[in-house]
C-alpha positions as CSV (number, residue, x, y, z in Angstrom):
1,M,0.1,-0.1,0.0
2,T,1.5,3.3,-1.0
3,D,0.6,6.9,-2.3
4,D,3.8,6.8,-4.5
5,K,2.9,6.7,-8.2
6,G,6.5,5.5,-9.0
7,F,5.4,1.9,-8.3
8,G,3.1,2.0,-11.4
9,E,6.4,2.8,-13.4
10,L,8.2,-0.1,-12.0
11,V,5.6,-2.7,-12.7
12,F,4.0,-1.5,-16.0
13,R,7.0,0.1,-17.9
14,R,9.9,-1.8,-16.3
15,R,7.9,-5.1,-15.8
16,L,9.4,-5.7,-12.3
17,A,7.4,-8.5,-10.6
18,S,5.0,-7.6,-7.9
19,Q,2.4,-9.5,-5.9
20,G,0.1,-6.7,-5.9
21,I,0.0,-2.8,-5.3
22,L,-2.7,-0.6,-3.7
23,L,-2.2,2.9,-4.6
24,I,-4.1,5.5,-2.5
25,R,-4.7,8.7,-4.5
26,L,-6.8,10.9,-2.3
27,S,-7.1,14.7,-2.1
28,S,-7.0,14.7,1.5
29,P,-3.6,14.1,3.2
30,R,-5.4,13.3,6.5
31,I,-5.0,9.8,7.8
32,A,-8.4,9.5,9.1
33,A,-9.8,10.3,5.6
34,R,-7.7,7.9,4.0
35,V,-8.6,5.1,6.5
36,R,-12.4,5.9,6.0
37,R,-12.1,5.8,2.1
38,L,-10.0,2.5,2.4
39,A,-12.6,0.9,4.7
40,S,-15.5,2.0,2.4
41,V,-14.1,0.0,-0.6
42,W,-12.1,-2.8,1.2
43,T,-15.0,-5.4,0.8
44,A,-15.1,-4.7,-2.9
45,I,-11.4,-4.7,-3.5
46,E,-10.0,-7.3,-1.1
47,P,-10.6,-10.4,-3.3
48,H,-8.8,-8.5,-6.3
49,L,-5.6,-7.4,-4.8
50,E,-3.3,-10.3,-5.6
51,G,-1.6,-9.6,-9.0
52,R,-3.3,-6.4,-9.4
53,F,-2.5,-2.7,-9.4
54,V,-5.4,-1.1,-7.6
55,V,-5.9,2.6,-7.4
56,I,-8.2,4.2,-4.9
57,G,-9.4,7.6,-5.7
58,D,-11.7,10.1,-4.2
59,N,-14.7,9.0,-6.3
60,K,-13.6,5.7,-8.0
61,V,-11.4,2.6,-7.8
62,R,-9.5,1.2,-10.7
63,I,-8.2,-2.4,-10.9
64,R,-5.7,-3.5,-13.5
65,P,-3.8,-6.8,-13.7
66,I,-0.1,-6.5,-13.4
67,P,1.6,-7.9,-16.4
68,L,3.9,-10.9,-15.8
69,A,7.7,-10.3,-15.4
70,P,9.7,-11.5,-18.3
């Protein structure tokens, strides 16, 4: 789990292996707001974390498979 967009670069462009990445892209830097947002979507995203790049935004969630490393 991270808020560093650089992980997308590592897994999609450089094809580095990963078990899954959860990227939090929220406008509020407050921890309480981030925890609330994560809790509000957790049930929906938890089954899809392995092998996926999940982005949690203020109003939407995106889930993409991570390409296999060569």
